[in-house]
Phi, psi and omega in degrees: 000130179291167178289328179289325174301311183299315180297320179296327178299309182300315179296317179296327175292318175307307183290325179297319180296315185290325185286335189243333185281134176238107187259156184265058175200170182266164178058069185273345182250136173228148179238149183210163180204154182185183181209167185181208187234134178244148182210149188260153175232086192225187184293318178273091204280352178281103189277141173244128179282136180225163179283135175218158179224168186206162168220153185201154173231136185232147173235126179274118171283321164232169176315336191237357184238130186221155171247154177194171179249132181226128181239142186217135178232135182190190179226138169241134182209149179202168176212175179149156179056040184057029182229159175200162180214159175214127181235103173277087191269163171227142183221145173218150176203163172248131188220165175230147178224144178240123177268155184301328179296341172302332186252007175266167181266073179272161180298143181298330182266111184296324176304313180298317184301311186291332179283331190258328185290167178265163187303310181312310179299316177298321176298301187300328180293340186256009166295128181225162163234159181197170178211167184201189176213143184192187175233153179235131173255111185282152171219080194262131165239136185221159166224114188247121176299138178302321188289320177294317183297318183293329177292317178298308185299319185294338176268008185094001180268194178197166171268125180305138180264332181267104180263005176236034186289143170259126180215169184284145183218154179233105181276135177245137182231143172217131184185196183210137167263127174254094181291151172216154189088135181241129169223169175303334187259012182089165180307139180259339178243157170205146171269128177252130178238128191213142170243120179249125177246120184251116176269137177258169179239022167211191188231058187218046164276341186236010179085353179251125184253113186238210187270335183240149183290144180284156174218165176208154181245157183209116182253122185218160176231131187207184182227146175240149174229128186270138191238150169074126171262134166291146179247000000 
């Protein structure tokens, strides 16, 4: 299966899930936004931390399993060997997350659970891991020292010709939603702390194509707002 076919498969599953799943709890949709720091793991290994921001929407299949869409804009940059690069990238993905509460013995009625449980339990229940599939759009500017370029080429690498390439990525997430506010329908607001580690399937986040695929990390802090009450 090609990268494009795999991405379309994820998108199809996401749309089908939204259209057919009916969970027995309130506020099934949330939207969120936030910002943080992105950093690259690339050939030019002297990392520079940069500002990045995101927006997202999630659909809860159960109170603790979600599928969602995530859009992200930021900058990756680094230097070394008398060379440097800056990539003002845009990324988007479809993803799924599973929270610890899915495996704990909570009350069957989620509204009653949110009203009765203590804050520590609510936070621990919303610790999650997740994975997804998406695309990143490069906008790379680079300055490569000729001696470094020759060294890369001699080792079988090359300087990328397409500095605006779109390519497939695999984001991995770990984080926590910290809910606040108690209502009959469950918390409506949450603070989100997340680390996303994005794997690429080529070696062109920095414009230098070498032996190992590039990666980048994104540490973020955001806020989420729940929408719609089930009847």
